[in-house]
N, C-alpha and C positions, 0 to 999 in steps of 0.2 A: 608535601601534604601529604595526608593520609587518602586509602586506595580509595577509602568512602566517600572523602572530598573532592576524589579527583575528576573533571568532567569524562564522560565514557564517549567511545564513539562504536557504532555497529554498522550494520549490511545485512540488508535481507534481499530476497529476489523471488520471484514467483512466475510460473507460465501456465497457460490454460490454452488448449485448442479449443475455437471457436464449436459450437454446439451446434446442433440439428434441429431445436425448438424453434418453431421459426417467431414464437411469441414471446421469448425470451431474451430481454435488453441488454446491449452491453454498456455496462455501469464501470468506470475506470475513476477512479478517486474520488467516488461521490456522485459523478453527473453522468448521465445517462446519456449516450452518443444514439441519437435518431437514427434510424434507417440502415445501423448497421445490425449484422447478427451479432448474438451475444453469445458470454465467453460457455464452456462445461464446466461445471462443477459443483459440488456438497454446498456451500453458501450461494451468494450472488455472482462468484467468479470473476468479484473487483481485483485485479491482479496488481493494483496501484495501491488501494490499501491494505494488501495482504503482504505486498514487498514493505510497505512502511513500519506495516505492526512488526515484522520479524526483524527489522534494523531494529526497533525501540526495545525489542526484547532482546536480543541478540547485546544490545549494552548494558543495559540493566541487568544482563545474565540471570535475566527469567526464563530462559528455555528458547522455542520456536512456535511460531502458529499452530504447527498440529498437532504440538502437544497440548497449549492451552485451550483450542477450538477444535479435536479432532472431527475425523470423517466419522467418526462412529459414533459421535454425539445426534441424539433425534433432534436438540433443541438448538442448533445450529445448520439444520437444511434450510437449503433458502435464507439464511440470517442476511441481513442488509452489513456487509462487511466493515461499513464508518462504523458499527454501533461495536463489533470487534475491536477493530481500531481503537476507538473510545475507550474499552473497557481493558485495554492494554497501556494507556495514557493514564488507568482512573489506578491499576497499578503499580506504575511506576510510581505518581505520587505517592503512595504508601512507603515506599523504598525512597521517600524524599529527594525523587531524580524529577528535574523536567525537561522539556525538550528546548536544547537550543535551535538547532536548525534541523533542516531537512531536505535533505536533493535526491530528485528521484528524476528516472531515466526511463520513458516508457520506449520499447521496440516495438515495432510496427510498421508491416508492408501495408496495411489496409485496416482501418479508413484513416483521410487524413484527421489528424489530431490537434492541430494548432488552434481552431478556433476556438477549443474548449480548455484552453493550458488557464487562461483566470479563474474561470470558475471552477476548476480542481483546487488551484493554489488557494482559492475561494474556503472553498469547504475544508480543505486539507485542514487550513490554519485556521480553523474554527474548532475543529475536532481535539486538535493539539495543544488549542488555547495560546498559540503565538500569533506574532504580524506577520500580517500576508506576506512582508519582504524577508522572514525566516525561512520561507518554502520556495522553492524551486522546484519547477516543472519542465523537464527536457522530452524530446522525440525524436526519435532516428529511426531507420530502416536498416536491414542488413542488406540492401542492394540485392537483393531478390536472390540472397545466399540462403541455403536450408531453410526450415520447417517453418520457422519467420517468415522468412522471405519470400516463401510459397504461399503465404497467404492464410497459413493452417493454423494459424492463433497469433496470442499477445505472450511480451514478456515483459517484466517491468524489473528494474532494482533498484535500490532505496541504499543511502546514508544518511548518519545522524548522527547528530552532538548531543549528549544529555548532559544537562548540568546538575550538581547538588545542590540542594534547596534548603537553606538556613530553617527550622520552623522558629 
């Protein structure tokens, strides 16, 4: 099997601190988590979408999120990160690659996120153009250790499998 026709794996990580803007929503995996402070960042600071996009870009050998949608670009200020993720999926299609599956872990001491798992899976699977069963979303804490454990922010780690698409 040639390298171009082989499945590819990728991983991505993103971390954002909680912001100070009381009007900024917390967005994770394209889902607004009500009553929680938003994350600080150039776009909507969706760490889940960012980690997923980096995993896909890495698997496709297409760079990283900062290169593709840098913070120096005014057009990405306040951007919906699910739109950025959709643009990455479109780039992969041009390379004849499709998502096989995605696994993402959200690391947060607060807020409680389990009630939003299925909504995140639904949003992510729609953007990735895969069945919901191909998307896993998990949550964990750091047992109050470190920056995340002190409730200063949220991190996400994602890994994916890309499959070659025959035209």
